[in-house]
C-alpha positions in Angstrom: 130.1 -178.0 -150.6 128.6 -174.5 -150.3 129.8 -174.4 -146.6 133.3 -175.3 -147.6 133.3 -172.7 -150.4 132.4 -169.9 -148.1 134.8 -171.1 -145.4 137.6 -170.9 -148.0 136.4 -167.4 -149.0 136.3 -166.3 -145.4 139.7 -167.8 -144.7 141.2 -166.6 -147.9 140.1 -163.0 -147.4 141.0 -163.3 -143.7 144.5 -164.3 -144.9 144.7 -161.3 -147.1 143.7 -159.0 -144.2 146.2 -160.7 -141.9 149.1 -160.7 -144.4 148.5 -157.2 -145.7 148.1 -155.6 -142.3 151.2 -157.5 -141.0 153.2 -156.2 -143.9 151.9 -152.6 -143.5 152.7 -152.7 -139.8 156.2 -153.9 -140.4 157.1 -151.6 -143.3 155.2 -148.4 -142.3 155.2 -148.5 -138.5 158.4 -150.4 -138.1 156.9 -153.1 -135.9 158.7 -156.4 -135.6 157.3 -159.3 -137.5 156.2 -160.8 -134.2 154.5 -157.7 -132.8 152.8 -156.9 -136.1 150.9 -160.3 -136.2 148.9 -159.6 -133.0 146.7 -156.7 -134.4 146.7 -158.3 -137.8 145.3 -161.6 -136.5 142.6 -159.8 -134.5 141.5 -157.9 -137.5 141.4 -161.0 -139.6 139.4 -162.8 -136.9 136.8 -160.1 -136.8 136.5 -160.2 -140.6 136.2 -164.0 -140.8 133.5 -164.1 -138.0 131.4 -161.7 -140.1 131.6 -163.9 -143.2 131.3 -167.2 -141.3 128.2 -166.0 -139.5 126.5 -164.5 -142.5 127.5 -166.9 -145.3 129.4 -170.1 -144.2 127.5 -171.5 -141.2 124.6 -169.1 -140.6 123.7 -167.8 -137.2 123.8 -170.3 -134.4 120.9 -171.1 -132.2 122.7 -169.4 -129.3 122.5 -165.8 -128.3 124.9 -163.4 -130.0 127.0 -163.2 -126.8 127.3 -167.0 -126.5 128.1 -167.4 -130.2 130.6 -164.6 -130.0 132.3 -166.1 -127.0 132.5 -169.5 -128.6 133.7 -168.0 -131.9 136.5 -166.1 -130.2 137.4 -169.1 -128.0 138.0 -171.2 -131.1 139.5 -168.2 -132.9 141.9 -167.4 -130.1 143.1 -170.9 -129.8 143.4 -171.1 -133.6 145.4 -167.8 -133.5 147.7 -169.2 -130.9 148.3 -172.2 -133.1 148.8 -169.9 -136.1 151.2 -167.7 -134.2 153.2 -170.7 -132.8 153.7 -172.2 -136.2 154.6 -168.7 -137.6 157.1 -168.1 -134.9 158.6 -171.5 -135.0 159.1 -171.2 -138.8 160.8 -167.7 -138.4 163.1 -168.9 -135.7 164.0 -172.2 -137.3 164.3 -170.8 -140.9 165.6 -167.2 -140.4 165.8 -166.4 -144.1 162.1 -167.2 -144.6 160.0 -164.2 -145.5 157.2 -163.5 -143.0 154.5 -163.8 -145.6 155.6 -167.4 -146.4 155.5 -168.3 -142.8 152.0 -166.9 -142.6 150.9 -169.3 -145.4 152.0 -172.4 -143.5 150.7 -171.1 -140.2 147.3 -170.2 -141.7 146.9 -173.6 -143.3 147.4 -175.3 -139.9 145.0 -172.9 -138.2 142.4 -173.3 -141.0 142.0 -177.0 -140.4 141.7 -176.5 -136.7 139.2 -173.7 -136.9 136.9 -175.4 -139.5 136.3 -178.2 -137.1 136.0 -175.9 -134.1 133.6 -173.5 -135.8 131.4 -176.2 -137.4 131.2 -178.4 -134.4 131.4 -176.0 -131.4 130.2 -172.6 -132.6 127.6 -173.0 -135.4 126.5 -176.5 -134.7 122.8 -176.7 -135.5 
């Protein structure tokens, strides 16, 4: 239960980093909602790795380089899933606010990444 709690904390705070940075990049820098997601997702991934490594799962038995590679492999495929769901929602439902699309995309990616991180990256 503790692991799930910290995973939700990591994901929730990662969502806030992602959504806030996406919104800032759209409104302040004038990026498109699609272009703004790329750096926002990368920042959120770095943040969630820090929490997942230090609180949720603990450090893996692998070297930092191997752990990092595995984390980013799961994270990048999760981000691709996240971005695909986000893009699909914005294209199919054009009146949808980007932040609402982020919610649904993030939920899909969260399920995928929990299993990837727990079974592939931090498996003890």
